[in-house]
C-alpha positions as CSV (number, residue, x, y, z in Angstrom):
1,M,55.9,-200.5,-139.2
2,A,59.0,-198.7,-138.1
3,G,59.9,-195.4,-138.4
4,E,58.0,-192.2,-139.0
5,N,54.9,-193.7,-139.6
6,A,54.7,-196.2,-136.7
7,F,51.9,-196.1,-134.1
8,P,50.6,-193.9,-133.0
9,R,49.0,-193.1,-136.8
10,K,49.5,-189.6,-138.0
11,I,47.6,-187.8,-140.6
12,A,49.5,-185.2,-143.1
13,F,47.9,-182.2,-144.4
14,F,48.7,-178.6,-145.8
15,A,47.7,-175.2,-144.5
16,E,45.9,-173.3,-147.1
17,H,47.1,-169.8,-147.0
18,E,50.0,-169.9,-144.5
19,G,51.7,-172.5,-146.1
20,G,53.7,-175.7,-144.7
21,L,53.4,-179.4,-144.6
22,H,51.8,-180.5,-141.1
23,L,51.6,-183.7,-139.2
24,L,48.8,-184.6,-137.1
25,D,49.4,-187.2,-134.3
26,Y,46.1,-188.9,-134.3
27,A,46.2,-190.3,-130.8
28,S,47.6,-186.8,-129.0
29,G,45.9,-184.4,-131.3
30,K,49.5,-182.6,-131.4
31,M,50.6,-181.0,-134.6
32,R,54.0,-180.1,-135.8
33,E,55.3,-178.8,-139.2
34,L,57.7,-180.9,-141.6
35,N,60.4,-178.7,-143.1
36,V,60.7,-179.7,-146.7
37,G,62.1,-176.6,-147.9
38,L,59.1,-175.3,-149.6
39,S,56.8,-172.6,-148.3
40,D,53.7,-173.4,-150.7
41,I,52.5,-177.0,-150.4
42,G,49.5,-178.4,-152.4
43,N,47.8,-181.8,-152.7
44,L,49.2,-184.8,-150.9
45,A,49.3,-188.7,-151.4
46,Y,50.8,-191.3,-149.5
47,A,52.2,-194.7,-150.3
48,G,52.2,-196.8,-147.2
49,T,54.2,-199.6,-148.9
50,K,57.1,-197.3,-149.7
51,N,56.4,-194.8,-146.7
52,L,56.6,-192.1,-149.2
53,L,54.5,-188.8,-149.3
54,A,53.9,-186.8,-152.8
55,F,53.0,-183.5,-152.9
56,E,52.8,-180.4,-154.7
57,G,55.1,-177.5,-153.7
58,A,56.7,-174.4,-154.7
59,K,58.9,-171.7,-153.1
60,G,56.6,-169.2,-153.1
61,H,52.9,-168.2,-153.6
62,E,53.0,-166.9,-156.9
63,Q,55.4,-169.9,-158.2
64,P,54.0,-172.7,-160.2
65,H,53.9,-176.0,-158.5
66,S,56.1,-179.1,-159.2
67,L,55.8,-182.4,-157.9
68,Y,57.9,-183.8,-155.1
69,L,58.4,-187.0,-153.2
70,L,59.3,-187.0,-149.5
71,H,61.1,-190.0,-148.1
72,L,59.5,-190.2,-144.6
73,K,62.1,-192.3,-143.4
74,G,65.1,-189.5,-143.4
75,N,63.1,-186.6,-144.5
76,K,64.6,-186.7,-147.8
77,V,62.8,-184.3,-150.5
78,E,63.1,-185.4,-154.2
79,L,61.6,-183.5,-157.1
80,I,60.1,-185.8,-159.7
81,Y,58.5,-183.1,-161.8
82,K,59.6,-179.4,-162.4
83,E,56.8,-177.1,-163.8
84,A,58.2,-175.3,-167.1
85,S,57.3,-173.6,-169.8
86,G,56.1,-175.7,-172.9
87,K,55.4,-178.6,-170.5
88,P,51.9,-179.7,-169.0
89,S,51.0,-178.5,-165.7
90,L,50.7,-181.6,-163.5
91,Y,48.7,-181.9,-159.9
92,R,46.6,-184.2,-157.6
93,P,49.2,-186.8,-157.3
94,Q,47.9,-190.3,-156.5
95,F,49.8,-193.6,-155.8
96,D,48.5,-197.1,-157.1
97,P,47.9,-199.5,-154.4
98,K,51.5,-201.3,-154.7
99,G,53.2,-197.6,-154.7
100,D,55.2,-198.6,-158.1
101,H,53.5,-195.7,-159.6
102,L,52.4,-192.3,-159.1
103,Y,49.8,-190.8,-161.2
104,A,49.0,-186.8,-161.7
105,L,46.8,-184.9,-163.8
106,N,46.4,-182.0,-166.3
107,Y,42.8,-180.9,-167.0
108,S,43.2,-180.9,-170.8
109,D,46.0,-183.2,-171.7
110,G,45.3,-186.0,-169.5
111,I,46.6,-188.6,-167.0
112,Y,50.1,-189.2,-166.4
113,R,52.1,-191.8,-164.7
114,Y,55.6,-191.6,-163.1
115,S,57.5,-195.0,-162.5
116,L,59.3,-194.8,-159.1
117,A,61.7,-198.0,-160.7
118,N,62.7,-196.1,-163.8
119,R,61.9,-192.6,-162.7
120,T,60.4,-191.6,-166.1
121,W,56.8,-190.2,-166.9
122,E,54.5,-191.5,-169.5
123,K,51.0,-190.6,-170.8
124,V,48.1,-192.9,-169.6
125,R,45.7,-194.1,-172.5
126,V,42.0,-193.8,-171.4
127,S,39.6,-195.9,-173.7
128,G,35.8,-196.2,-173.8
129,I,35.1,-192.3,-173.7
130,E,35.5,-189.9,-176.6
131,S,36.9,-187.2,-174.2
132,L,37.7,-186.6,-170.9
133,N,38.9,-183.6,-168.8
134,T,40.0,-185.2,-165.3
135,Q,39.6,-183.5,-162.0
136,G,40.7,-186.4,-160.0
137,L,41.2,-190.2,-159.3
138,S,41.6,-193.1,-157.2
139,F,42.6,-196.7,-157.1
140,S,40.4,-199.4,-155.7
141,K,42.0,-201.7,-153.1
142,S,43.3,-204.2,-155.6
143,G,44.0,-201.7,-158.0
144,R,42.2,-203.3,-160.8
145,K,39.6,-200.3,-160.9
146,V,39.9,-196.6,-160.7
147,A,37.3,-193.8,-160.2
148,I,37.8,-190.9,-162.4
149,S,36.4,-187.5,-161.6
150,P,35.4,-185.4,-164.8
151,G,35.6,-181.8,-165.5
152,D,32.1,-180.9,-164.8
153,F,32.3,-183.2,-161.5
154,K,29.1,-185.0,-162.6
155,G,29.5,-188.4,-160.9
156,F,32.5,-190.6,-161.5
157,Y,33.7,-192.7,-164.3
158,I,34.5,-196.3,-163.2
159,A,37.3,-197.6,-165.5
160,R,39.0,-201.0,-165.5
161,V,43.0,-200.9,-165.1
162,E,44.8,-203.2,-167.5
163,N,48.3,-203.2,-168.5
164,G,48.9,-199.7,-167.3
165,E,45.6,-198.3,-169.3
166,F,42.2,-197.3,-168.1
167,S,39.0,-198.6,-169.8
168,V,35.8,-196.4,-169.0
169,E,33.2,-199.1,-168.1
170,E,30.4,-197.1,-166.6
171,H,29.3,-193.4,-165.3
172,V,27.8,-193.6,-162.1
173,L,26.2,-190.8,-159.5
174,T,24.9,-188.7,-162.5
175,D,22.0,-187.5,-160.6
176,F,24.6,-185.6,-158.4
177,S,25.3,-181.8,-159.3
178,S,29.1,-182.2,-157.9
179,C,31.2,-185.2,-157.0
180,I,34.9,-185.4,-155.8
181,S,37.7,-186.8,-154.0
182,P,36.3,-190.7,-154.1
183,Q,38.0,-193.2,-152.0
184,W,37.3,-196.9,-152.4
185,I,36.0,-199.1,-150.0
186,G,37.7,-202.5,-151.4
187,D,36.8,-203.0,-155.3
188,E,33.1,-202.6,-154.9
189,G,32.3,-199.2,-153.0
190,V,33.3,-195.5,-153.1
191,V,33.4,-193.0,-150.2
192,F,32.9,-189.4,-151.7
193,A,32.1,-185.7,-151.1
194,G,28.9,-184.5,-152.9
195,R,25.8,-182.4,-153.2
196,K,22.7,-183.2,-154.9
197,E,21.6,-179.6,-154.9
198,A,23.0,-176.3,-154.5
199,G,24.1,-175.7,-150.7
200,L,26.4,-177.6,-148.5
201,Q,28.5,-180.6,-149.5
202,Y,28.5,-183.8,-147.6
203,L,29.9,-187.1,-147.1
204,W,28.4,-190.1,-148.8
205,K,29.0,-193.7,-149.9
206,V,28.0,-195.8,-152.6
207,E,27.8,-199.7,-153.4
208,L,28.5,-199.7,-156.8
209,P,27.0,-203.4,-157.9
210,S,23.5,-202.1,-156.3
211,G,23.6,-198.5,-156.6
212,K,22.6,-198.2,-152.8
213,L,23.8,-194.8,-151.8
214,V,23.9,-193.6,-148.2
215,Q,24.5,-190.2,-146.7
216,I,27.2,-189.9,-143.9
217,T,27.3,-186.6,-142.9
218,G,24.7,-183.8,-142.9
219,P,24.0,-180.4,-141.7
220,P,25.3,-178.1,-140.2
221,I,28.7,-179.5,-141.1
222,G,29.6,-178.6,-144.6
223,V,32.4,-180.6,-146.5
224,R,35.2,-179.4,-148.7
225,D,36.7,-181.2,-151.4
226,F,39.1,-183.1,-149.3
227,L,38.9,-186.8,-147.6
228,T,41.0,-189.8,-146.7
229,L,39.7,-193.3,-145.7
230,S,41.9,-194.9,-143.0
231,K,43.6,-198.6,-144.1
232,D,40.9,-200.4,-142.0
233,E,38.1,-198.6,-144.1
234,K,36.6,-197.7,-140.9
235,T,37.4,-194.1,-140.3
236,I,37.1,-190.9,-142.7
237,V,39.2,-187.9,-142.1
238,F,38.1,-184.9,-143.9
239,T,38.1,-180.9,-144.2
240,A,34.8,-179.5,-142.9
241,T,33.4,-176.5,-141.1
242,G,30.9,-175.9,-138.7
243,K,31.5,-172.3,-138.8
244,Q,32.1,-169.8,-141.9
245,L,35.4,-170.3,-143.2
246,E,37.1,-172.4,-140.4
247,W,38.1,-175.3,-142.5
248,R,39.6,-177.7,-140.2
249,L,40.1,-181.4,-140.0
250,W,37.3,-183.8,-138.6
251,E,36.5,-187.6,-138.6
252,V,33.7,-189.7,-138.8
253,S,33.1,-193.4,-139.0
254,I,32.3,-195.1,-142.1
255,D,28.6,-195.9,-140.6
256,G,28.3,-192.2,-139.9
257,T,28.7,-192.1,-136.3
258,G,31.6,-190.5,-133.9
259,L,31.7,-187.3,-135.6
260,K,34.6,-185.3,-134.0
261,Q,36.6,-182.2,-134.8
262,L,40.4,-183.0,-134.9
263,T,42.1,-179.7,-135.5
264,R,41.2,-176.0,-134.1
265,G,42.8,-172.8,-134.5
266,G,41.9,-169.2,-135.1
267,S,43.4,-168.3,-138.5
268,L,41.4,-168.5,-141.6
269,S,44.1,-170.9,-143.2
270,G,42.1,-174.0,-143.8
271,H,43.7,-177.5,-143.3
272,L,43.3,-179.4,-146.6
273,S,44.2,-182.4,-148.4
274,P,44.6,-185.2,-145.3
275,V,46.1,-188.2,-145.8
276,W,46.5,-191.0,-143.2
277,I,50.1,-191.8,-142.5
278,E,49.9,-195.6,-141.3
């Protein structure tokens, strides 16, 4: 691919306290800040088909977040949902695999979808479950399935996607005390951050048809609620710490080998919400 996200690959992330949207050159390890005119940045999503980065943003730390698109070719920022009184707060954006729609969540009000072609928002109908407080979602490789994080973080709901609607078919990983940030391996597997008991959170993967579960990372590395799987489904980049409060970006292969810290720094600001730009 040509342009900003050509080789070498990059990883976008935001800094927790100091603010700002940052790019990490995966090959060289060099970092730089992207000026998007906003000091407070939140959760990120990337659509490789459209070379678009979606993010939550605000002018200041005390202001509510709105949703924006960053056109990486030309560095153009576009406001697509303005937080306002009387409107539901929308957060944790996620593109579908084709990049035609951006989805965003509201804990109480449900899931919304933005059409990039029509520039309109609509609420997504979810069937097969009486009530659902959504904490996150992720599309499978084909876009025919979606994993939904419920309000209590107890496992994931797996839903079929048809005609823009979600139909819940199963509830998996219910023996975990918490699960978050699912990333699909094809259409039959999921990588996620989770814990079975109180204490550190780790990376796991599950094969959905068989239920086979594999733990990818372990102590002393604790994992936070942010991870991204590379396009070739071989490398996970995630937020973790080996020392208290130093939340930095790490990488590990899908088979658990090659654990490596990618970003460093002395500040207490965490490096959160990594997404591959490739």
